[in-house]
DOTOR-557917 format. One record per residue: y, x, z of N, C-alpha, C in turn. Coordinates in steps of 0.001 Angstrom, whole numbers, plus 524288, in hexadecimal, padded with zeros to 5 digits. Layout:
N
YXZYXZYXZ ...
END
This chain:
121
E85D25851A13431E887457D891362DE8C1957CEA13072 E8E98576B6130D6E93595763512C84E98585767D130B0 E9BAA577AF12DB4E9F245785713026EA4455722F12D16 EA25A56E101316EEA44B56B8F13435EA6D056AF2139CB EA9085685713B81EA77C5637A13F39EA5FE5636C1434A EA4F45675514711E9D065665B148E4E9E725604814A71 E9A0955DD114A58E95D6558F414A92E99085540D146C8 E9C7D557CD1420AE9D5C552C613E1DE98D0551C713C1F E95135548613ACEE90DA550441386EE8C6754FA413D40 E8BBB54C7813E80E863154D4A141ACE831054EB913FF3 E7EF855195142B7E7B8F5552314065E7C545595013D29 E7F8A55B3113D9AE817055F9913936E8484562E013BCC E80DF5657D13D41E856C56E8813D60E894256C0613D87 E8E5A56D7F13E98E92FA56F1913DEDE9497571BE141CE E987B575BA13E43E9D8F579FF143A1EA21B57A2114145 EA5C357BD41418AEAA8C57B9714033EAA2A5813213EE8 EAC715815B1387AEAEB05876D1381DEB3BC58AD813AF3 EB3D058FFC13BEDEB7C65929F13F46EBA92595ED13B23 EBC3A5966313CDAEBF3959B1F139BFEBDB459FA313988 EBC175A1A2135ACEB97D5A5E5135DAEB4DC5A8AE133D1 EB2675A298135F0EAD5C5A18F132F4EAC085A2AF12E7C EA7A65A50F12CC6EA6185A4FD127C4EA0535A1051271B EA58D59D54121ECEA14A59967121DEEA20B5992E11AB6 E9A8A596431197FE994B5971E11446E99AB591CD1110B E9B28590FC10B92E9DC558B4210966E98B158D58104D3 E98E7588E510108E94F858A840FE0FE97E2586280F9BB E9594586EB0F50AE9763583EB0F295E95C6587DC0EC2A E97AE580BF0E848E96395813B0E284E9CEB580980DFE6 E9BB2584780DAA4E9DA0584710D749EA34B588190D6B8 EA27858BB60D98EEA7A258E920D907EA701594C20D52D EA42B5917C0D223EA533597470CDE3EA22E59A700CD3D EA31D59DDE0C977EA1765A47D0C783EA1395A6F00CD06 E9DB15ABB00CCA8E9D1D5AD160D17AE99385B54F0D07E E9C915B9B20D0CBE9C2F5BF330CF07E976F5C0660D54A E94185C2D50D3E9E92245C52C0D6D4E950A5CA390D88A E90385CD180DF3AE94D65D22C0DF7CE97C95D5D60DD42 E93105D66C0D85CE96795D89A0D49BE98965D7720CFD9 E9B825D4130D201EA05A5CDAB0CF17E9D6B5CDD70CA7F E99155CD840C722E97195CBB50C38DE94C35C5200C426 E96325C3CB0BFA5E95B85BBCE0BFADE908E5BB030C0A4 E8F445B4800C335E897E5B5170C585E8A6B5B12B0C08E E858C5AFFC0C012E82F75ACAD0BD24E836B5A6A60C106 E85155A3EA0BD5FE84AB59DFC0BF77E80BD59B630BFCA E7B4359B380C5FEE765A597B40C6C7E749B59DD20C8A9 E76CA5A2910C780E74745A7600CC9EE73005A5FA0D09E E6EEB5A8570D3D6E6E1D5A8670D7E9E70A75AD340DA43 E726B5ACC20DC8CE75865B44B0E089E74985B4510E477 E73015B9A90E3AEE6FD35B8B00E6EFE718B5BCEA0EEE5 E77095BD790EC00E7C2B5C12D0EE8DE7FB45BDD30EE2D E85F95C2540F0A8E8B515BFE30EFEDE8C7A5BC2F0EB81 E8F3C5BD140EC50E933D5BB1B0E6FFE974E5B7A00E634 E9AB05B9700E3A9EA1845B8AE0E38FEA3B65B4010DEA9 EA66F5AE7A0DF96EA9C55ACF40DD68EAD545B1770D73A EAC895B0D00D43CEB1715B3330CF8FEB5E85AFF00D0C3 EB6E85ACE80D17CEBC8E5A7970D275EBDF15A9430D760 EC2755A8C30D84CEC50F5A9830DD52EC4B65A65A0DFFE EC4165A43B0E3EBEC2B35A16D0E6F3EC7BD5A0440ED25 EC8EF59E490EE90ECAA459E6E0F543EC74A59B150F71B EC81C599580FC9EEC75659520100F1EC94C5940C1022D ECA6F5900A105A3ECEA358F5E109F4ECC3658B7110E2E ECCA758AC0113CBECE135876611767ED3CF58585117E5 ED27B581531177BED94557DA5119D4EDF21580011192F EDF4D5836B11137EE0C5586EB1128CEE21358CD1112DA EDC6458CC81163AEDDE55948B1173FED97B5978B11490 EDB9859B4A110E9ED87459A3610E7BED42A5A05410FFE ECF4B59EFE10EE6ECA365A06C10FDCECAD55A82B10F61 EC86E5AACE110E9ECA255B1CA10DC6EC43A5B2C910D8E EC47A5B1E1107ACEBFCF5B230104ABEBFA95B7D81057E EC1EF5BEEA106DDEC0445C14310734EBD995C46F10BA6 EBCBA5BF6810F04EBA9B5C15F115E8EB5A35C2C011546 EB4645C5CA118DEEAF245C5D811ACAEA9995C34011944 EA6F15C165117E6EA5D15BF95118F3EA5B15B90F11490 EA88D5B9DE11128EAA6C5B67D10CE2EA6E15B853109BB EA5FE5B2D010568EA1F65B269100A1EA3D05AC4D0FDC4 EA1BD5ADE50F86EEA4785AA580F51CEA3BF5AB540F07F E9E205A9BA0F0B3E9C6C5AA460ED81E958C5A6250EB88 E90AE5A63B0E773E8D9A5A5340E99BE8A7E5A56D0ECE8 E864959FD30EF80E839B5A1280F262E801A5A4590F2A0 E7F075A9F30F4EAE7A285ACA80F27DE752F5A7ED0F176 E72C65A91E0F02BE6CAD5A7AD0EFA5E6DEC5A18E0ECEE E707059FE60EBB5E741159AAF0E819E75E059A830E5B1 E72BF5972F0E218E755A596D30DCE3E7A57593310DC4B E7EB5593CF0DA49E824358D640DAC8E85A958EE80DEF6 E8505591F50E250E860658EF70E865E891D592E80E91B E8EBD592180EC7FE938A594750EDDCE92D65957E0F176 E960959A980F3BEE944C59A140FA5BE96E259E410FB80 E9B4E59C6110029EA39659C0F10301EA11859FB010780 EA15E5A47D108BFEA0395A67010D76EA6F55A56B10FA5 EA9865A33C11385EAECE5A2DF1156DEB0275A4CB11A88 EB3A55A4A011ADBEB67B5A6E611FBFEB91C5A30A12162 EB7C759F9512611EBAF359B5D125D9EBF6B59B6412933 EC72059D5F12656ECA2559D3E12670ECC3859AAF12C7C ED01F59D4612EB6ED3BD59A38133E8ED7435947D13291 ED5C15900D13439ED67258A751311CED66158849137AB EDA4E5852413863ED9E85813113C31ED58057E1613B59 ED2A357C00141FCED08357970140FFED1C65751C140C5 ECDD45722813AEFECD2556D4D138A4EC7BF56D8A1378C EC3DA568871391FEC08C56759135A8EC0EC56514130A3 EC3AA5645B12E2DEC4325649D12814EC9F35697C124EE EC6DC570721268EECA2C5720712404EC9225721B11EC5 ECB49570DC11A1FEC9D05731111647EC9A75776B1119D EC5855776F10EA1EC32F57BB410C29EC50957AC21069B EC78C57F1B10526EC7CF57CB50FF52EC7CB5847C0FD88 EC88B5831A0F624EC6E0585E00F4EDEC8C3588160F028 EC9D158C080EB91ECB4258D520E675EC991591F00E729 EC69D58FC50E09EEC318593020DD8DEC7D5594DB0D7CE EC6EF59AA80D605ECA2759A3C0D196ECF8E597380D334 ED22C596860D678ED650593260D84DED66358EFD0D855 ED3F558C680D876ED1D25863F0D7B6ED04D585320DC79 ED49057E830DE1EED19557EDE0E3AFECC8457C300E30D EC9D157C0D0E626EC085579D30E3F2EC440574BE0E79B EC02B570800E1F1EC344569D10E5ACEC17A566950E93A EBD7B56B1D0ED64EBD71567940EFABEBBE65692C0F4E4 EBF64568100FA09EC13456AEE1012BEBB8B568BA10264 EB9F656F15105BCEB7D756E4E10923EBB1E56B6F10DA5 EB66C56B7D112DBEBAF856A4111735EB6CC56CB511AF4 EB7D3570B311E07EB5B5574EB123A0EB767573E91285A EB3D5573D412C6BEB8BC571B71315FEB614578AC134B3 EBC4157A1E1361EEBE4157D881370EEC15257E4B13D9C EBC7F5813313FAFEC061581E514535EBF33585811473B EC4DA588E814A9BEC22F58D6014CA7EC0F658DB415132 
END
């Protein structure tokens, strides 16, 4: 299901994210990546396994940092896809809100878009 307030869009399966949930977010344009041996992966390559962003990366939910070293987190290319990045993150403990801003920094530069996620305990 989508992480929205339930019934926000008629006919769309939705639920709130909860602190501690592991969620997957996809994106494009996050730069170079390294394979498990820390070798550059050329652009346009189908990546069969795990990779990681070569630039520093941080993400937060409503100003609360995501622990990117927590178990089950991942930030790299989506396996078996080309040019799609995948972020598996643990939702941090934030106050209940239907519009929690989700922001990120790549190599110290803030992203130009703010996403919103519905989080309730």
